[in-house]
GUZA-848144 format. One record per residue (C-alpha): x, y, z. Coordinates in steps of 0.1 Angstrom, whole numbers, plus 2048, in hexadecimal, padded with zeros to 3 digits. Each point is the difference from the previous one (the first is absolute). Example, Ala and Ser with C-alpha at 12.3 -4.5 7.8 and 13.67 -1.06 7.14 Angstrom:
2
87B7D384E
80E8227F9
//
This chain:
576
2FFBA662E
81B7FA7E5
7FC7EE7E0
8117E180D
7EA7FE81F
7E18067EB
8087E27EA
8097EB81E
7DD80880D
7F07F97DE
8117DE7FF
7F67F8824
7DC8087F7
8017EA7E1
80E7E3815
7E4806819
7E67FC7E5
8117E17F2
7FF7F1823
7DB809804
7F97EF7DF
8137E180A
81A8047E5
81C80081B
7FF7F5824
7F981B81A
81B80B818
81E7FB7EA
82081180C
80581E7E9
81F80D812
8177FA7E1
7E880F7E7
81281E7F1
7F981D7E8
82080E7F0
80E80D7DF
8087E57E6
8257FA7FB
7FC80B7DC
7EB8217FD
7F57F47DD
7EB7E6812
7EA81A811
7FE81781E
7F87E881C
8037DB806
7F27E8819
80A7DD80B
7DF7F9810
7F87E27EB
8237F2803
801801826
7DC7F5806
7FC7E57E6
80F7E3814
7ED807821
7E18067EB
8057DF7EE
8008107DD
8178057E3
810823802
7F680A7DD
7DD7F3806
7FE815820
80F81E7ED
7E47FC7E6
7E680681C
81281F80D
80C8127E0
7DE8077F1
7F4810820
81F816801
7FA80A7DC
7DE80E809
80D81881A
8018267FA
82280B7F4
80A7DD7F2
8057FD7DB
80A7DC800
8087E3818
8147E47EF
80C7DE80C
8257FA7FB
8177E2805
7F57E6819
7E581680F
80B824807
7E781C7F7
80D81F7F0
7EA81F803
80081E7E8
7F282180D
7F381D7EC
810822802
7E680E818
80A7E781B
822810801
7F28237FF
7EB7F781E
81F7F2812
8128217FA
7E3812811
8027E781D
825809804
7F6825802
7E47FA818
8137EA818
8208147FF
8187F681B
7EA7E2809
8037F17DD
8117DE804
7F87FC825
7F47DD808
7EC7EE81A
8157E07FD
80F804822
7DD801810
80D81381D
8187E480B
81E80B815
8237FD7F2
81F806815
81C80B7E9
822800812
81B8127ED
822810805
8077F2824
82480A7FD
8167FD81F
7FE821814
8268057FD
80281C7E6
7F18127E3
7EE7EC7E4
8137F67E1
7F47F97DD
7FB7DB808
7E780B81A
7F28197E8
7F47E77E6
7EE7EB81B
7F181F80E
7F280C7DF
7F37DD7F6
7F07FC822
7F0822800
7F37FD7DC
7F27DE808
7EE80E81E
7F281C7EA
7F67E77E6
7EE7E9819
7ED81E80F
7F58097DC
7F47DD7FB
7EA80181F
8157F281C
80680F822
825804803
81780181F
82380D7F7
8197F2819
825803807
8117E6816
81C80F815
81C7E7808
809811821
8097E2815
81F7F17EE
825805803
80081B7E5
7EF819817
81B7FA81A
8198077E5
7ED8207F8
80180A825
8267FB801
8048147E0
7EB81C80F
8157FF81F
81F8087EC
7EE81E7EF
7F580A823
82380180C
80A8137E0
7E581A807
810805822
82080A7EF
8137DF801
8157F67E1
7F27DE7F9
8157F97E1
7F37E77E7
7E07ED808
80A7DD80A
7F87E47E7
7DE7F0807
7EF82080B
7EC8187EB
81781C7F2
7E68167EF
7FE825808
7DB7FD806
8087F6824
811821808
7DE812807
7F77E2817
821804813
7FA825803
7DD7FA80E
80D7E7819
81B81880B
7E681B805
7EB7E9814
81A7EE816
81E817800
81F7EB807
7EE7E8818
8057E27E9
8218097F0
8147E8815
7E67EB812
7FC7DB7FB
7EC7F57E1
7E67EF816
7F682380D
7F98107DF
7FA7E57E5
7DA7FD805
7FB825802
8168077E1
7EF7E47EE
7DD80F806
80B8237F7
8137F57E0
7E47EA7F4
7E681C805
8178187ED
8057E77E3
7DA7FA7FE
7FC8267FD
81A8007E4
7EF7E27EF
7DE811802
80F8207F1
8107EB7E4
7DF7EF7F8
7EE822801
81680B7E3
7EF7E47EC
7DE80980C
7FF7E0815
7EF7FC822
7F97E2816
7E27FA816
8137EA818
8257FE80B
8007DE812
81D7F9818
8127DF802
80A809824
7DB805808
7F77DF7F1
81A7EF817
7F581481E
7DC7F77FB
8087DB800
7F37FB7DD
81A7E57F7
7F67EC81E
7DC8027F7
8077F67DC
8157E280C
7E47F5818
7E78037E3
8167EA7EA
8077E781B
7DB7FC807
7FB7F77DB
81D7E8801
8158167E9
81E806817
8157E580F
8217FD812
81A7F07EA
8228027F1
8098127E0
80D7EC7E3
8258017FB
80B81C7E8
8047F37DC
8237FB7F3
81E7FF818
7F5802824
81081D814
8177F581C
7EC81381A
7DE7F17F5
7EE7EC81A
7DC7F3802
7EB817815
7DB7FC809
7EC81E7F5
7DB8087FC
7FA7FA7DB
7E280C7EB
7F37E57E8
8048167E1
8057E17EB
7DB7F9803
7FA8217ED
8197FB7E4
82180B810
81E7EA7FB
8087FC825
7F1808822
80B82180F
80C809823
7ED81C812
81880381D
8267FE802
8147E9817
80281C81A
7DA803801
7FE8217ED
7E98037E2
80D7FB7DD
7F781B7E7
7E87E77F1
7F07FB822
7FA825805
7F58057DC
7E57E5801
7F2810820
8008227EF
7ED7F27E2
7E77F0817
7FB822810
7FA8107DE
7E77E57F6
7E980981D
7F68207EE
8027F77DB
7F27E77E7
81E8017EA
825806808
81980C7E6
825805807
8188137EA
8227F1805
8228047F1
80A7E47E9
81C7F6818
7E47F3817
7F37E77E6
80D7E2815
7E980881D
7E08037EC
7F57DB803
8047FE825
7ED820808
7E47F67E8
7FF7DF812
7FE812822
7E38167F5
7ED7E37F1
8047ED821
7F881C817
7E180C7EE
7F37DE7F5
80480B7DC
7E581B805
81781E7FA
80E8047DD
8258087FF
8188097E5
82380D7FE
80C8167E3
8258007FB
81181F7F4
8228007EF
81B819808
8068207EB
8218077EF
808825800
81280D7E1
80D8207F2
8047FF7DA
8027DA803
81A80081C
7FA7F7824
7F781F814
81780A81D
7F67FA824
7F281B817
81681081B
7E1805816
7F77DC801
8247F3802
7FA7E27E8
7E38077E8
7EC81A7ED
7E280A814
7DC8027F4
80082580A
81F8077E9
7EE7F17E2
7DE811806
812821805
8117FC7DE
7E47F37E9
7E0805814
7E67EA811
7EB7F97E1
81D7F57EB
80C7E881B
7DD7F2807
7F77FB7DB
8227F07F8
7FE7E781C
7E07F37F0
80D7FD7DC
80B7DC806
7F27E2813
80A801824
8147E07FE
81480B7E1
822811803
7FF8267FB
8198197F5
7F982480A
8168177EB
7FD82480C
80380E7DC
7E77E97F0
7E4803819
7FD8267F9
8067FC7DA
7E68117EA
7FA7E37E8
7E67E57F9
8197E780D
7FA80E823
7DE7F580C
7FF81B81B
80481C7E7
7EA7EF7E5
7E17FC817
804823810
8058107DE
7DF7F17F4
7EE81081D
8128217FB
7F68007DB
7DC7FA80A
80081D818
8128167E7
7E67FA7E5
7E4809818
81182080A
8048097DB
7DB7F87F9
7F581781C
81681B7F2
7ED7FC7DF
7DF801813
7F87DC7F9
7F17F4821
80C7DC806
7E37F9817
7E58097E7
7E97E67F1
8167EB7E9
7F37EC7E2
8147E0805
7F27F37DF
81C8157F0
81B7EA80F
8107E97E5
80B7DC802
82380880C
7F381681C
7E77E680B
81C7E6801
81081681B
7E07FE814
8027DA7FD
822802810
7F481881B
7E37E9808
8187E480A
80B81381E
7E67F1819
8097DD7F6
826808802
7F980D824
7EF7DF80A
81A7EA7EF
81D814811
7EE7FF822
7F97DB7FD
8257F87F8
80D81A819
81480F7E4
7FE8267FE
8198027E4
7E47F67E9
7F2822803
8208107F4
8027E97E3
7DC8087F6
805825803
81E7FE7E9
7EC7EE7E6
7E3819803
81981D7FD
8107F17E1
7DE7FD7EF
7F782480A
82280D7F3
7FA7ED7DF
7DE8117FD
80F822807
81C7FB7E7
7E97F87E3
7F7825801
8238097F5
7FA7F07DE
7DB8077FF
7F682280F
7DB7F77FE
8067E4819
80F81681B
7ED801821
7FC8257FE
7F280F7E0
7F6824805
7E88027E3
7EE7E080A
7F5804824
7E87E3800
81A7E77F5
819810818
7E77FC81D
7FC7DB7F8
8267FB7FF
804814820
7E77E8811
8157E37F4
82081080D
7F0808821
7F67DC804
8237F47FA
80E81A818
7E87F381A
80C7DD7FC
82480B802
7F9813820
7EE7E380F
81C7E87F8
81B81880D
7ED805820
8017DB806
8268017FA
80381E818
80B8177E4
7F38237F8
7F48077DC
81381E7F3
7EE81D7F0
81D80A7E9
8237F47F9
81C818808
//
């Protein structure tokens, strides 16, 4: 139990006693009661809004209610003062022993420090990447892949059961284009001079091995046959090969999925028909005409009766067709059926989409709300594209892909951990520049380096202590830690609440931001020893003080490792 959860429990117990005494009504909703650091550290160590959020439903003045709570907090062990501030906030000051105890808690819980039960075992389906199976992944896919995977890690850490899913768009025209592109590489593998790849097909060299495999399997049987004879077969083989390529690309980032769900399977299983029947039964699909396009009406436009979903009843700006005029399903029609399928095995759905899909968010949220009766929570996190730079200039394209730099190219050049950490150094919906030179720069302006360097320094000082026969795991007198050192413990102790806040907002980048701040405070503590040797972490002729400072450093190292593990990044032992 961390210091924040302890005080949340203390406040809960105090409120229980107030209710038993009749000072406040029983059964008040305490969901918004929080324990957090004050905005200004000068005001104390912890703050609670309990009196502020409960005063109105309790029928009391906030400061009056705070006056009932604060004295009881002040009498708790480890509390030096509990003061009412402003309209009714309560600031709590702790004694130094409370922070020494928290440092021991970090050591005792180790890799579990910061884990939360907030998820209560609920199941979350996180769908991410879901790139068309037509080629290798590029850096736009990379950012969504990292954000989705880190979010899945974060939610697991916060007590959720997580399903990691990839939706394979293997039923659209793009996979026919893939099959035709593979057919050209197949003929090329048979020795034919195919010349330039025709416009509209995929020109990348990644299809050459696919063509070779097809030539080995079929010989020249389909070199001159009608497309109808080979299109389905080549489509299946090419999609399977592309999924193998995509899995290999994702493995370079340490990413795996539990489920690869097929759009073609959704269609074959009649899931769109079932979803339409469900919506019609609820009066949420009707046959009607689409509104005329806004602005100048195209010459070929004509009113057509289509099955329309009443998405306007759920906040969309117009009702949406689920079938086309030829009776085939719209992408939206298939997509709502797919989300209905996902909702059967999850309490919460989260989609990680590229920002170019922002226009479809309202309609799919409307569909999920309609199909599940509002019982399944659903959110879409939009991820902006990444601009690749070399020394500030746009990076050149990849010959292998034919039109873009592949994820594999980037991981090969700078490494998995640099890529993953960098993708989480900004909010997902903010534009990002990825400069090959800057992401490997050894400076405090590079968060990847700065956090890893903090961990490497911690491991280095422990190795040096062992060389001097100062056992870091010996009994440490934490009473020897000074105020600046305990301030670092206070920052470390925020990790569990950062985890819960990040998980609640579905924002894994908050972990990266926190680790940078923690690393900055650790480096500042380290650097004070440059001017004051007696303040160094390792003092050979003062083993007791050294042991206390090693315990502090070990705690900070543990927090860094826990945070990096959520991000899917390995903590380095030393910097090269």
